[in-house]
C-alpha positions as CSV (number, residue, x, y, z in Angstrom):
1,M,-148.7,-47.4,-61.5
2,C,-151.8,-45.2,-61.3
3,G,-154.7,-46.4,-63.5
4,R,-157.6,-44.7,-61.8
5,F,-157.9,-41.4,-59.9
6,V,-160.4,-39.1,-58.4
7,V,-161.2,-35.4,-58.8
8,A,-164.0,-34.9,-56.3
9,N,-164.3,-31.2,-56.7
10,V,-164.5,-28.8,-59.6
11,A,-160.9,-28.7,-60.9
12,S,-160.5,-25.0,-60.3
13,E,-161.1,-25.5,-56.6
14,L,-158.0,-27.8,-56.4
15,V,-155.4,-25.5,-57.9
16,G,-155.5,-22.3,-55.7
17,V,-151.9,-22.7,-54.6
18,L,-150.8,-23.1,-58.2
19,R,-151.9,-19.6,-59.1
20,V,-153.5,-20.4,-62.4
21,D,-153.9,-17.4,-64.8
22,V,-156.3,-18.8,-67.3
23,E,-159.0,-21.6,-67.1
24,G,-160.1,-23.5,-70.1
25,E,-163.6,-22.8,-71.4
26,V,-164.8,-26.4,-71.0
27,L,-163.3,-28.3,-68.0
28,P,-164.2,-31.8,-67.0
29,P,-166.8,-32.2,-64.2
30,P,-165.9,-33.9,-60.9
31,S,-165.4,-37.7,-61.3
32,Y,-164.7,-40.5,-58.8
33,N,-163.5,-42.9,-61.4
34,I,-161.2,-41.3,-64.0
35,A,-159.7,-44.0,-66.3
36,P,-157.2,-43.8,-69.2
37,T,-158.5,-42.1,-72.3
38,A,-160.9,-40.1,-70.2
39,R,-160.5,-36.3,-69.8
40,A,-159.1,-34.6,-66.7
41,A,-157.8,-31.1,-65.9
42,I,-154.1,-30.4,-66.0
43,V,-152.0,-27.4,-65.2
44,L,-149.3,-26.2,-67.6
45,D,-147.2,-23.1,-68.3
46,S,-147.6,-21.9,-71.9
47,A,-144.3,-20.4,-73.2
48,K,-146.1,-18.6,-76.0
49,T,-146.4,-15.5,-73.8
50,E,-143.8,-13.6,-71.8
51,P,-144.0,-14.3,-68.9
52,A,-145.4,-17.8,-69.4
53,T,-149.1,-18.1,-68.8
54,R,-150.2,-20.7,-66.3
55,R,-153.3,-22.6,-67.7
56,L,-155.8,-25.1,-66.4
57,E,-156.9,-27.1,-69.4
58,S,-158.9,-30.2,-70.2
59,A,-156.7,-33.0,-71.5
60,R,-157.1,-36.7,-72.5
61,W,-155.3,-39.2,-70.2
62,G,-152.8,-41.1,-72.2
63,L,-149.9,-39.3,-73.9
64,V,-150.2,-38.9,-77.7
65,P,-146.9,-37.6,-79.1
66,G,-146.9,-35.3,-82.1
67,W,-145.4,-38.0,-84.4
68,A,-148.2,-40.5,-83.6
69,K,-150.3,-41.7,-86.5
70,D,-153.5,-41.7,-84.4
71,P,-154.5,-41.2,-80.8
72,S,-154.8,-44.9,-79.9
73,I,-151.1,-45.0,-78.8
74,G,-152.2,-43.0,-75.8
75,S,-154.1,-45.9,-74.2
76,R,-150.7,-47.5,-73.5
77,A,-149.0,-44.3,-72.2
78,F,-151.1,-43.2,-69.3
79,N,-148.2,-43.7,-66.9
80,A,-144.4,-43.1,-67.5
81,R,-141.6,-44.4,-65.3
82,A,-139.8,-41.4,-64.0
83,E,-136.4,-43.1,-64.0
84,E,-136.7,-44.1,-67.7
85,L,-138.0,-40.9,-69.3
86,E,-134.7,-39.8,-70.9
87,D,-134.4,-43.2,-72.6
88,K,-137.9,-43.3,-74.1
89,P,-138.6,-41.4,-77.3
90,M,-142.3,-41.3,-76.3
91,F,-141.5,-39.1,-73.3
92,R,-138.0,-37.5,-73.8
93,N,-139.0,-34.3,-75.5
94,A,-142.0,-33.7,-73.3
95,L,-139.8,-34.0,-70.2
96,I,-137.6,-31.2,-71.5
97,K,-140.3,-28.9,-72.8
98,R,-143.8,-29.9,-71.7
99,R,-144.2,-30.7,-68.0
100,A,-147.6,-30.6,-66.3
101,V,-149.2,-31.0,-62.9
102,V,-152.2,-33.2,-62.5
103,P,-154.4,-32.1,-59.5
104,A,-156.4,-34.9,-57.8
105,S,-158.3,-35.7,-54.7
106,G,-156.9,-39.2,-54.5
107,Y,-156.3,-42.3,-56.5
108,Y,-157.0,-46.1,-56.5
109,E,-154.5,-48.9,-56.4
110,W,-155.1,-52.7,-56.4
111,K,-153.3,-54.9,-53.9
112,Q,-152.5,-58.5,-54.9
113,V,-153.8,-60.9,-52.2
114,D,-154.6,-64.6,-52.2
115,G,-157.6,-65.1,-54.4
116,G,-157.4,-61.8,-56.4
117,K,-156.8,-58.1,-56.0
118,V,-158.3,-55.6,-53.5
119,P,-158.8,-51.9,-54.4
120,H,-157.5,-49.3,-52.1
121,Y,-158.3,-45.6,-52.1
122,I,-155.2,-43.5,-51.4
123,H,-155.6,-39.8,-50.5
124,P,-154.2,-37.0,-48.4
125,A,-154.9,-37.4,-44.7
126,D,-156.1,-33.8,-44.5
127,D,-158.3,-34.1,-47.6
128,Q,-156.4,-31.3,-49.3
129,P,-155.6,-31.6,-53.0
130,M,-152.7,-33.8,-54.1
131,F,-150.6,-33.2,-57.2
132,F,-149.0,-35.6,-59.6
133,A,-146.0,-34.8,-61.8
134,G,-147.0,-35.2,-65.4
135,L,-146.0,-34.5,-69.0
136,Y,-148.2,-33.3,-71.8
137,E,-148.3,-33.2,-75.6
138,W,-150.3,-31.7,-78.5
139,W,-151.3,-33.9,-81.4
140,K,-152.7,-32.5,-84.7
141,D,-155.4,-34.6,-86.4
142,P,-154.5,-34.6,-90.1
143,A,-158.1,-35.6,-91.0
144,K,-159.6,-32.4,-89.6
145,A,-159.6,-29.0,-91.2
146,D,-157.2,-26.2,-90.0
147,D,-160.1,-24.2,-88.6
148,D,-161.7,-27.2,-86.8
149,P,-161.5,-26.5,-83.0
150,D,-161.1,-30.3,-82.4
151,R,-158.1,-30.6,-84.7
152,W,-155.6,-30.3,-81.7
153,L,-155.7,-32.9,-79.0
154,L,-154.1,-32.2,-75.6
155,S,-153.0,-35.3,-73.8
156,F,-151.0,-36.2,-70.7
157,T,-149.3,-38.9,-68.7
158,I,-148.7,-39.3,-65.0
159,L,-145.2,-40.1,-63.8
160,T,-144.5,-42.9,-61.4
161,R,-141.6,-44.1,-59.2
162,D,-140.9,-47.0,-56.9
163,S,-143.4,-47.1,-54.0
164,V,-142.1,-46.5,-50.4
165,G,-143.5,-46.9,-46.9
166,H,-147.0,-48.2,-46.4
167,L,-147.8,-47.6,-50.1
168,G,-145.2,-50.2,-51.0
169,S,-147.3,-52.9,-49.3
170,I,-150.1,-52.1,-51.7
171,H,-148.3,-51.8,-55.0
172,D,-144.7,-51.6,-56.2
173,R,-145.2,-48.3,-58.0
174,M,-146.8,-45.0,-57.0
175,P,-147.4,-41.7,-58.7
176,L,-144.6,-39.1,-58.6
177,F,-146.2,-36.8,-56.0
178,I,-145.1,-33.1,-55.8
179,D,-146.2,-30.3,-53.6
180,G,-147.5,-26.8,-54.5
181,D,-144.1,-25.2,-53.8
182,F,-142.2,-27.6,-56.1
183,A,-144.9,-27.2,-58.8
184,D,-143.5,-23.8,-59.8
185,A,-140.1,-25.3,-60.6
186,W,-141.6,-28.4,-62.3
187,L,-143.7,-26.2,-64.6
188,D,-141.0,-23.6,-65.4
189,T,-140.6,-23.3,-69.1
190,D,-137.2,-21.6,-68.7
191,T,-135.5,-24.7,-67.3
192,D,-132.8,-25.7,-69.8
193,D,-132.0,-29.1,-71.0
194,H,-129.0,-29.6,-68.7
195,N,-131.1,-28.9,-65.6
196,V,-134.1,-31.1,-66.3
197,R,-132.3,-34.2,-65.0
198,D,-131.6,-32.4,-61.7
199,L,-135.3,-31.3,-61.5
200,L,-136.5,-34.8,-62.1
201,D,-134.1,-36.2,-59.5
202,A,-135.3,-33.6,-57.0
203,A,-139.0,-34.7,-57.6
204,I,-138.1,-38.4,-57.2
205,D,-136.2,-37.7,-54.0
206,A,-139.0,-35.6,-52.4
207,A,-141.9,-37.9,-53.2
208,P,-141.4,-40.3,-50.3
209,A,-142.0,-37.6,-47.7
210,L,-145.3,-36.7,-49.4
211,A,-146.2,-40.4,-49.6
212,D,-145.9,-40.6,-45.8
213,T,-148.7,-38.0,-45.4
214,L,-151.3,-40.2,-47.3
215,D,-154.0,-42.4,-45.9
216,D,-155.6,-45.4,-47.5
217,H,-158.5,-47.8,-47.1
218,V,-160.1,-50.7,-48.9
219,V,-163.0,-49.7,-51.1
220,S,-165.7,-51.6,-53.1
221,S,-164.8,-53.6,-56.1
222,A,-167.3,-51.5,-58.0
223,V,-164.5,-49.1,-58.8
224,G,-163.3,-51.7,-61.3
225,N,-166.1,-50.9,-63.6
226,V,-165.4,-47.6,-65.4
227,R,-169.2,-47.0,-65.8
228,N,-169.5,-46.6,-62.0
229,D,-168.9,-43.0,-60.9
230,S,-170.2,-41.8,-57.6
231,P,-169.0,-40.7,-54.1
232,D,-169.8,-44.2,-52.9
233,L,-166.7,-45.5,-54.7
234,I,-164.3,-43.8,-52.2
235,A,-166.2,-44.9,-49.1
236,P,-164.6,-47.6,-47.0
237,A,-165.8,-51.1,-48.0
238,A,-168.4,-52.6,-45.7
């Protein structure tokens, strides 16, 4: 699973290779401790234009489907198992129509050891941005007026798969990593229903090679408190 991640730079600095056309007016600032229900920047292709417009937008972490009664359901949907998406009503339609890329600097995972859990910071060895495959949804708040700019909530989830290699020794799940080249295919709004399964399988199969390029080190337990947010959190533990 992925329950905390890091965006150490302004989000627009992380997505150069993704060729974003439009940046949202209000994007989240850098953060070293992004937790579920917090906001982060995601990349999506909007099919409302021809050709599709690639957007960098602020979204709430934790998927809230359009049929939800309220946003609280998102707190339980910050991750989605890639191999189960087609069987889950929560994620099925988003997989077909609303795929996203989540840019990050790294993420945290907790390793179970005798006496408790130890947090690790996992990140690209070359300190370049990393990308998680995700899904997004729009939810309309029925309690707000049609002209209220806050009536529509954009939310997202990060996909996961079985861990491999050295990451498997930390946790049994890892984010579904994708690279900048594959991101174009992942975001493509013209992918039809029949080809989505092949697209997802390709992402799952390619992730282990990307996982092999990542480094990790133990960090302070301070990351466990969501109120802590500073560069010190990603420093190796003393």
